[in-house]
N, CA, C and O atoms as CSV, one atom per row, in Angstrom:
chain,resi,resn,atom,element,x,y,z
A,1,MET,N,N,23.718,33.098,44.350
A,1,MET,CA,C,23.474,31.998,43.446
A,1,MET,C,C,22.571,30.979,44.133
A,1,MET,O,O,22.736,30.683,45.316
A,2,TYR,N,N,21.602,30.440,43.362
A,2,TYR,CA,C,20.670,29.449,43.907
A,2,TYR,C,C,21.392,28.144,44.177
A,2,TYR,O,O,22.211,27.689,43.379
A,3,GLU,N,N,21.073,27.553,45.313
A,3,GLU,CA,C,21.610,26.241,45.631
A,3,GLU,C,C,20.452,25.317,45.955
A,3,GLU,O,O,19.611,25.636,46.795
A,4,THR,N,N,20.409,24.189,45.300
A,4,THR,CA,C,19.314,23.256,45.492
A,4,THR,C,C,19.302,22.716,46.923
A,4,THR,O,O,20.356,22.427,47.489
A,5,PRO,N,N,18.118,22.581,47.502
A,5,PRO,CA,C,18.052,22.049,48.865
A,5,PRO,C,C,18.249,20.534,48.914
A,5,PRO,O,O,18.491,19.970,49.981
A,6,ILE,N,N,18.142,19.874,47.752
A,6,ILE,CA,C,18.318,18.416,47.713
A,6,ILE,C,C,19.475,18.107,46.778
A,6,ILE,O,O,19.466,18.485,45.607
A,7,LYS,N,N,20.450,17.428,47.307
A,7,LYS,CA,C,21.601,17.042,46.496
A,7,LYS,C,C,21.641,15.527,46.399
A,7,LYS,O,O,21.593,14.823,47.407
A,8,LEU,N,N,21.728,15.043,45.181
A,8,LEU,CA,C,21.779,13.607,44.973
A,8,LEU,C,C,23.160,13.085,45.312
A,8,LEU,O,O,24.173,13.613,44.851
A,9,THR,N,N,23.186,12.056,46.113
A,9,THR,CA,C,24.459,11.409,46.393
A,9,THR,C,C,24.705,10.408,45.282
A,9,THR,O,O,23.815,10.145,44.473
A,10,GLU,N,N,25.872,9.861,45.234
A,10,GLU,CA,C,26.208,8.881,44.196
A,10,GLU,C,C,25.294,7.666,44.306
A,10,GLU,O,O,24.882,7.109,43.289
A,11,VAL,N,N,24.975,7.252,45.526
A,11,VAL,CA,C,24.098,6.098,45.728
A,11,VAL,C,C,22.704,6.408,45.187
A,11,VAL,O,O,22.107,5.576,44.503
A,12,THR,N,N,22.181,7.599,45.487
A,12,THR,CA,C,20.860,7.985,45.005
A,12,THR,C,C,20.848,8.033,43.489
A,12,THR,O,O,19.868,7.626,42.864
A,13,LYS,N,N,21.920,8.522,42.889
A,13,LYS,CA,C,22.008,8.589,41.430
A,13,LYS,C,C,22.025,7.186,40.830
A,13,LYS,O,O,21.388,6.947,39.804
A,14,ARG,N,N,22.736,6.269,41.447
A,14,ARG,CA,C,22.780,4.889,40.942
A,14,ARG,C,C,21.397,4.247,41.042
A,14,ARG,O,O,20.982,3.525,40.135
A,15,VAL,N,N,20.678,4.506,42.143
A,15,VAL,CA,C,19.326,3.971,42.295
A,15,VAL,C,C,18.416,4.561,41.220
A,15,VAL,O,O,17.602,3.854,40.625
A,16,SER,N,N,18.562,5.861,40.978
A,16,SER,CA,C,17.774,6.521,39.946
A,16,SER,C,C,18.067,5.909,38.581
A,16,SER,O,O,17.139,5.644,37.816
A,17,ASP,N,N,19.335,5.682,38.263
A,17,ASP,CA,C,19.720,5.062,36.993
A,17,ASP,C,C,19.163,3.645,36.885
A,17,ASP,O,O,18.692,3.234,35.825
A,18,LEU,N,N,19.221,2.901,37.997
A,18,LEU,CA,C,18.702,1.541,38.010
A,18,LEU,C,C,17.197,1.547,37.754
A,18,LEU,O,O,16.691,0.730,36.985
A,19,PHE,N,N,16.488,2.464,38.397
A,19,PHE,CA,C,15.043,2.577,38.201
A,19,PHE,C,C,14.735,2.881,36.740
A,19,PHE,O,O,13.834,2.284,36.151
A,20,GLU,N,N,15.484,3.811,36.161
A,20,GLU,CA,C,15.261,4.168,34.760
A,20,GLU,C,C,15.510,2.970,33.857
A,20,GLU,O,O,14.748,2.731,32.921
A,21,THR,N,N,16.560,2.220,34.126
A,21,THR,CA,C,16.875,1.037,33.330
A,21,THR,C,C,15.766,-0.005,33.453
A,21,THR,O,O,15.348,-0.595,32.456
A,22,GLU,N,N,15.295,-0.227,34.672
A,22,GLU,CA,C,14.227,-1.200,34.883
A,22,GLU,C,C,12.929,-0.745,34.214
A,22,GLU,O,O,12.192,-1.566,33.669
A,23,ALA,N,N,12.652,0.541,34.253
A,23,ALA,CA,C,11.452,1.075,33.593
A,23,ALA,C,C,11.551,0.869,32.087
A,23,ALA,O,O,10.556,0.537,31.443
A,24,GLN,N,N,12.737,1.061,31.519
A,24,GLN,CA,C,12.929,0.847,30.082
A,24,GLN,C,C,12.727,-0.623,29.734
A,24,GLN,O,O,12.124,-0.947,28.711
A,25,LYS,N,N,13.235,-1.512,30.587
A,25,LYS,CA,C,13.059,-2.948,30.351
A,25,LYS,C,C,11.579,-3.321,30.403
A,25,LYS,O,O,11.099,-4.100,29.579
A,26,LEU,N,N,10.863,-2.763,31.373
A,26,LEU,CA,C,9.433,-3.039,31.505
A,26,LEU,C,C,8.667,-2.529,30.288
A,26,LEU,O,O,7.777,-3.211,29.780
A,27,ALA,N,N,9.013,-1.335,29.822
A,27,ALA,CA,C,8.346,-0.776,28.642
A,27,ALA,C,C,8.605,-1.647,27.419
A,27,ALA,O,O,7.694,-1.892,26.629
A,28,GLU,N,N,9.830,-2.113,27.259
A,28,GLU,CA,C,10.171,-2.970,26.113
A,28,GLU,C,C,9.444,-4.312,26.209
A,28,GLU,O,O,8.950,-4.823,25.203
A,29,ALA,N,N,9.377,-4.881,27.408
A,29,ALA,CA,C,8.676,-6.152,27.590
A,29,ALA,C,C,7.183,-5.988,27.297
A,29,ALA,O,O,6.567,-6.868,26.695
A,30,THR,N,N,6.606,-4.875,27.718
A,30,THR,CA,C,5.193,-4.606,27.455
A,30,THR,C,C,4.938,-4.476,25.961
A,30,THR,O,O,3.963,-5.015,25.436
A,31,LYS,N,N,5.822,-3.756,25.283
A,31,LYS,CA,C,5.702,-3.590,23.832
A,31,LYS,C,C,5.796,-4.948,23.136
A,31,LYS,O,O,5.001,-5.251,22.246
A,32,GLN,N,N,6.769,-5.763,23.544
A,32,GLN,CA,C,6.957,-7.082,22.939
A,32,GLN,C,C,5.744,-7.967,23.181
A,32,GLN,O,O,5.297,-8.676,22.278
A,33,HIS,N,N,5.210,-7.928,24.396
A,33,HIS,CA,C,4.023,-8.727,24.730
A,33,HIS,C,C,2.834,-8.304,23.861
A,33,HIS,O,O,2.101,-9.149,23.348
A,34,THR,N,N,2.653,-7.005,23.703
A,34,THR,CA,C,1.548,-6.492,22.898
A,34,THR,C,C,1.686,-6.936,21.441
A,34,THR,O,O,0.713,-7.377,20.829
A,35,GLU,N,N,2.900,-6.819,20.887
A,35,GLU,CA,C,3.130,-7.243,19.502
A,35,GLU,C,C,2.858,-8.734,19.342
A,35,GLU,O,O,2.225,-9.158,18.374
A,36,ASP,N,N,3.337,-9.522,20.293
A,36,ASP,CA,C,3.117,-10.972,20.220
A,36,ASP,C,C,1.636,-11.306,20.312
A,36,ASP,O,O,1.156,-12.195,19.609
A,37,TYR,N,N,0.910,-10.602,21.172
A,37,TYR,CA,C,-0.520,-10.853,21.337
A,37,TYR,C,C,-1.275,-10.504,20.053
A,37,TYR,O,O,-2.147,-11.255,19.617
A,38,ILE,N,N,-0.940,-9.379,19.462
A,38,ILE,CA,C,-1.609,-8.971,18.213
A,38,ILE,C,C,-1.336,-9.992,17.117
A,38,ILE,O,O,-2.246,-10.392,16.392
A,39,THR,N,N,-0.082,-10.410,17.001
A,39,THR,CA,C,0.280,-11.418,16.000
A,39,THR,C,C,-0.507,-12.711,16.243
A,39,THR,O,O,-1.047,-13.302,15.308
A,40,PHE,N,N,-0.564,-13.137,17.494
A,40,PHE,CA,C,-1.303,-14.351,17.842
A,40,PHE,C,C,-2.771,-14.235,17.452
A,40,PHE,O,O,-3.331,-15.163,16.868
A,41,LYS,N,N,-3.401,-13.099,17.771
A,41,LYS,CA,C,-4.819,-12.927,17.474
A,41,LYS,C,C,-5.076,-12.910,15.964
A,41,LYS,O,O,-6.065,-13.474,15.498
A,42,ILE,N,N,-4.201,-12.272,15.210
A,42,ILE,CA,C,-4.362,-12.261,13.744
A,42,ILE,C,C,-4.291,-13.691,13.216
A,42,ILE,O,O,-5.125,-14.110,12.413
A,43,GLU,N,N,-3.281,-14.436,13.678
A,43,GLU,CA,C,-3.132,-15.820,13.220
A,43,GLU,C,C,-4.331,-16.667,13.641
A,43,GLU,O,O,-4.799,-17.506,12.872
A,44,GLN,N,N,-4.828,-16.451,14.853
A,44,GLN,CA,C,-5.954,-17.223,15.366
A,44,GLN,C,C,-7.246,-16.912,14.605
A,44,GLN,O,O,-7.962,-17.826,14.196
A,45,ILE,N,N,-7.538,-15.643,14.418
A,45,ILE,CA,C,-8.799,-15.247,13.789
A,45,ILE,C,C,-8.802,-15.548,12.292
A,45,ILE,O,O,-9.790,-16.051,11.757
A,46,LEU,N,N,-7.690,-15.238,11.617
A,46,LEU,CA,C,-7.648,-15.409,10.160
A,46,LEU,C,C,-7.100,-16.767,9.728
A,46,LEU,O,O,-7.043,-17.074,8.537
A,47,ASP,N,N,-6.703,-17.567,10.698
A,47,ASP,CA,C,-6.137,-18.883,10.406
A,47,ASP,C,C,-5.012,-18.768,9.376
A,47,ASP,O,O,-5.054,-19.371,8.304
A,48,CYS,N,N,-4.015,-17.979,9.738
A,48,CYS,CA,C,-2.891,-17.757,8.828
A,48,CYS,C,C,-1.603,-17.633,9.652
A,48,CYS,O,O,-1.630,-17.610,10.882
A,49,GLU,N,N,-0.495,-17.555,8.946
A,49,GLU,CA,C,0.782,-17.316,9.609
A,49,GLU,C,C,1.204,-15.887,9.326
A,49,GLU,O,O,1.018,-15.389,8.216
A,50,VAL,N,N,1.775,-15.221,10.330
A,50,VAL,CA,C,2.214,-13.838,10.187
A,50,VAL,C,C,3.719,-13.782,10.373
A,50,VAL,O,O,4.246,-14.224,11.393
A,51,ASP,N,N,4.405,-13.237,9.380
A,51,ASP,CA,C,5.833,-12.962,9.512
A,51,ASP,C,C,5.935,-11.536,10.041
A,51,ASP,O,O,5.821,-10.568,9.289
A,52,LYS,N,N,6.151,-11.428,11.340
A,52,LYS,CA,C,6.084,-10.130,12.006
A,52,LYS,C,C,7.080,-9.135,11.415
A,52,LYS,O,O,6.734,-7.971,11.210
A,53,GLU,N,N,8.294,-9.565,11.142
A,53,GLU,CA,C,9.303,-8.654,10.600
A,53,GLU,C,C,8.892,-8.116,9.230
A,53,GLU,O,O,9.051,-6.927,8.952
A,54,GLU,N,N,8.365,-8.994,8.379
A,54,GLU,CA,C,7.925,-8.565,7.051
A,54,GLU,C,C,6.708,-7.650,7.151
A,54,GLU,O,O,6.580,-6.693,6.387
A,55,LEU,N,N,5.817,-7.945,8.092
A,55,LEU,CA,C,4.644,-7.096,8.296
A,55,LEU,C,C,5.068,-5.697,8.735
A,55,LEU,O,O,4.531,-4.698,8.256
A,56,ILE,N,N,6.026,-5.635,9.640
A,56,ILE,CA,C,6.519,-4.334,10.106
A,56,ILE,C,C,7.173,-3.567,8.962
A,56,ILE,O,O,6.962,-2.362,8.819
A,57,LYS,N,N,7.973,-4.269,8.138
A,57,LYS,CA,C,8.595,-3.616,6.983
A,57,LYS,C,C,7.533,-3.063,6.026
A,57,LYS,O,O,7.645,-1.936,5.544
A,58,ALA,N,N,6.505,-3.868,5.759
A,58,ALA,CA,C,5.445,-3.438,4.831
A,58,ALA,C,C,4.693,-2.237,5.394
A,58,ALA,O,O,4.378,-1.293,4.668
A,59,MET,N,N,4.410,-2.281,6.688
A,59,MET,CA,C,3.689,-1.162,7.297
A,59,MET,C,C,4.542,0.102,7.290
A,59,MET,O,O,4.027,1.197,7.063
A,60,GLN,N,N,5.841,-0.043,7.538
A,60,GLN,CA,C,6.734,1.113,7.512
A,60,GLN,C,C,6.815,1.679,6.096
A,60,GLN,O,O,6.817,2.896,5.907
A,61,TYR,N,N,6.882,0.788,5.100
A,61,TYR,CA,C,6.908,1.235,3.711
A,61,TYR,C,C,5.627,1.990,3.380
A,61,TYR,O,O,5.668,3.054,2.763
A,62,ASP,N,N,4.476,1.429,3.798
A,62,ASP,CA,C,3.199,2.100,3.560
A,62,ASP,C,C,3.174,3.467,4.228
A,62,ASP,O,O,2.705,4.437,3.632
A,63,ARG,N,N,3.675,3.558,5.460
A,63,ARG,CA,C,3.685,4.827,6.190
A,63,ARG,C,C,4.553,5.834,5.432
A,63,ARG,O,O,4.175,6.997,5.291
A,64,ASN,N,N,5.710,5.392,4.947
A,64,ASN,CA,C,6.577,6.299,4.199
A,64,ASN,C,C,5.914,6.758,2.912
A,64,ASN,O,O,6.041,7.919,2.522
A,65,GLN,N,N,5.201,5.840,2.247
A,65,GLN,CA,C,4.506,6.204,1.018
A,65,GLN,C,C,3.391,7.207,1.315
A,65,GLN,O,O,3.181,8.152,0.555
A,66,TYR,N,N,2.678,6.998,2.423
A,66,TYR,CA,C,1.626,7.935,2.816
A,66,TYR,C,C,2.223,9.321,3.055
A,66,TYR,O,O,1.712,10.321,2.551
A,67,ASP,N,N,3.314,9.371,3.832
A,67,ASP,CA,C,3.948,10.653,4.142
A,67,ASP,C,C,4.435,11.333,2.864
A,67,ASP,O,O,4.290,12.546,2.708
A,68,LYS,N,N,5.017,10.547,1.947
A,68,LYS,CA,C,5.512,11.109,0.688
A,68,LYS,C,C,4.345,11.641,-0.144
A,68,LYS,O,O,4.431,12.731,-0.708
A,69,GLY,N,N,3.267,10.880,-0.220
A,69,GLY,CA,C,2.095,11.321,-0.979
A,69,GLY,C,C,1.482,12.580,-0.386
A,69,GLY,O,O,1.076,13.483,-1.118
A,70,TYR,N,N,1.416,12.641,0.926
A,70,TYR,CA,C,0.868,13.821,1.598
A,70,TYR,C,C,1.731,15.038,1.278
A,70,TYR,O,O,1.210,16.101,0.942
A,71,GLN,N,N,3.050,14.883,1.382
A,71,GLN,CA,C,3.970,15.990,1.109
A,71,GLN,C,C,3.855,16.431,-0.354
A,71,GLN,O,O,3.817,17.627,-0.642
A,72,ASP,N,N,3.801,15.464,-1.276
A,72,ASP,CA,C,3.658,15.803,-2.696
A,72,ASP,C,C,2.357,16.560,-2.945
A,72,ASP,O,O,2.346,17.559,-3.664
A,73,GLY,N,N,1.264,16.087,-2.354
A,73,GLY,CA,C,-0.022,16.751,-2.522
A,73,GLY,C,C,-0.018,18.160,-1.949
A,73,GLY,O,O,-0.570,19.085,-2.544
A,74,TYR,N,N,0.602,18.312,-0.801
A,74,TYR,CA,C,0.695,19.635,-0.169
A,74,TYR,C,C,1.461,20.596,-1.070
A,74,TYR,O,O,1.028,21.726,-1.293
A,75,LEU,N,N,2.607,20.140,-1.588
A,75,LEU,CA,C,3.416,21.005,-2.455
A,75,LEU,C,C,2.682,21.338,-3.750
A,75,LEU,O,O,2.782,22.458,-4.252
A,76,ASP,N,N,1.935,20.358,-4.298
A,76,ASP,CA,C,1.126,20.632,-5.490
A,76,ASP,C,C,0.067,21.686,-5.182
A,76,ASP,O,O,-0.181,22.577,-5.995
A,77,GLY,N,N,-0.552,21.586,-4.019
A,77,GLY,CA,C,-1.569,22.565,-3.623
A,77,GLY,C,C,-0.990,23.965,-3.477
A,77,GLY,O,O,-1.609,24.945,-3.892
A,78,VAL,N,N,0.195,24.059,-2.887
A,78,VAL,CA,C,0.854,25.359,-2.742
A,78,VAL,C,C,1.171,25.935,-4.121
A,78,VAL,O,O,0.916,27.110,-4.385
A,79,ARG,N,N,1.726,25.104,-4.990
A,79,ARG,CA,C,2.072,25.554,-6.343
A,79,ARG,C,C,0.832,26.010,-7.099
A,79,ARG,O,O,0.826,27.073,-7.719
A,80,ASP,N,N,-0.226,25.190,-7.041
A,80,ASP,CA,C,-1.463,25.542,-7.748
A,80,ASP,C,C,-2.093,26.798,-7.157
A,80,ASP,O,O,-2.609,27.641,-7.890
A,81,GLY,N,N,-2.051,26.922,-5.836
A,81,GLY,CA,C,-2.598,28.109,-5.183
A,81,GLY,C,C,-1.871,29.371,-5.596
A,81,GLY,O,O,-2.499,30.403,-5.831
A,82,LYS,N,N,-0.555,29.299,-5.688
A,82,LYS,CA,C,0.227,30.460,-6.147
A,82,LYS,C,C,-0.163,30.845,-7.561
A,82,LYS,O,O,-0.324,32.023,-7.881
A,83,GLN,N,N,-0.314,29.825,-8.407
A,83,GLN,CA,C,-0.661,30.099,-9.803
A,83,GLN,C,C,-2.043,30.737,-9.898
A,83,GLN,O,O,-2.243,31.650,-10.700
A,84,ILE,N,N,-2.990,30.279,-9.104
A,84,ILE,CA,C,-4.332,30.865,-9.100
A,84,ILE,C,C,-4.263,32.323,-8.667
A,84,ILE,O,O,-4.903,33.186,-9.269
A,85,LEU,N,N,-3.485,32.596,-7.621
A,85,LEU,CA,C,-3.335,33.983,-7.167
A,85,LEU,C,C,-2.715,34.861,-8.251
A,85,LEU,O,O,-3.170,35.978,-8.491
A,86,ILE,N,N,-1.681,34.351,-8.896
A,86,ILE,CA,C,-1.018,35.124,-9.959
A,86,ILE,C,C,-2.015,35.404,-11.087
A,86,ILE,O,O,-2.082,36.524,-11.594
A,87,ASN,N,N,-2.784,34.389,-11.478
A,87,ASN,CA,C,-3.773,34.574,-12.549
A,87,ASN,C,C,-4.834,35.592,-12.162
A,87,ASN,O,O,-5.203,36.436,-12.979
A,88,LYS,N,N,-5.331,35.530,-10.933
A,88,LYS,CA,C,-6.356,36.478,-10.471
A,88,LYS,C,C,-5.799,37.902,-10.427
A,88,LYS,O,O,-6.471,38.852,-10.827
A,89,LEU,N,N,-4.567,38.038,-9.937
A,89,LEU,CA,C,-3.945,39.368,-9.908
A,89,LEU,C,C,-3.758,39.911,-11.325
A,89,LEU,O,O,-3.983,41.095,-11.579
A,90,GLN,N,N,-3.352,39.049,-12.231
A,90,GLN,CA,C,-3.151,39.458,-13.613
A,90,GLN,C,C,-4.486,39.889,-14.239
A,90,GLN,O,O,-4.544,40.893,-14.948
A,91,GLU,N,N,-5.553,39.128,-13.974
A,91,GLU,CA,C,-6.879,39.498,-14.469
A,91,GLU,C,C,-7.313,40.844,-13.890
A,91,GLU,O,O,-7.876,41.673,-14.605
A,92,TYR,N,N,-7.060,41.061,-12.632
A,92,TYR,CA,C,-7.431,42.311,-11.974
A,92,TYR,C,C,-6.664,43.482,-12.584
A,92,TYR,O,O,-7.238,44.530,-12.877
A,93,ILE,N,N,-5.351,43.285,-12.771
A,93,ILE,CA,C,-4.521,44.356,-13.344
A,93,ILE,C,C,-4.972,44.667,-14.769
A,93,ILE,O,O,-5.116,45.834,-15.135
A,94,GLU,N,N,-5.195,43.633,-15.568
A,94,GLU,CA,C,-5.629,43.842,-16.950
A,94,GLU,C,C,-7.008,44.489,-16.980
A,94,GLU,O,O,-7.277,45.317,-17.850
A,95,GLY,N,N,-7.879,44.130,-16.053
A,95,GLY,CA,C,-9.214,44.701,-15.994
A,95,GLY,C,C,-9.170,46.169,-15.593
A,95,GLY,O,O,-9.969,46.969,-16.080
A,96,SER,N,N,-8.255,46.526,-14.719
A,96,SER,CA,C,-8.167,47.912,-14.280
A,96,SER,C,C,-7.573,48.793,-15.386
A,96,SER,O,O,-7.849,49.992,-15.420
A,97,ASP,N,N,-6.759,48.220,-16.299
A,97,ASP,CA,C,-6.216,48.975,-17.429
A,97,ASP,C,C,-7.325,49.365,-18.406
A,97,ASP,O,O,-7.281,50.438,-19.007
A,98,GLU,N,N,-8.311,48.495,-18.560
A,98,GLU,CA,C,-9.398,48.748,-19.488
A,98,GLU,C,C,-10.320,49.869,-18.981
A,98,GLU,O,O,-10.951,50.557,-19.784
A,99,ASP,N,N,-10.401,50.055,-17.661
A,99,ASP,CA,C,-11.259,51.078,-17.080
A,99,ASP,C,C,-10.713,52.476,-17.296
A,99,ASP,O,O,-11.456,53.451,-17.176
A,100,VAL,N,N,-9.436,52.597,-17.613
A,100,VAL,CA,C,-8.808,53.924,-17.721
A,100,VAL,C,C,-9.053,54.547,-19.050
A,100,VAL,O,O,-8.595,55.661,-19.304
């Protein structure tokens, strides 16, 4: 049976967990800073106020509507494509009956 040459001690595992936690905090702080900066620039350039929570809700709603529309269009295309194939096959079959 394979045995790893490096075994994590409890202390090493705690340091690893701490590093992961700190990395998550840094990522969240970076995300928050970026969102705040974008909001600030929109307000500065357009001379308006931005309700960030409402903007996020609206964008999420738009994204969901886009995804729903894409899915609906895809399913319509599949349905229409099947019908076209069925019609072409039917025309071919009917045409081959006339040749006999």
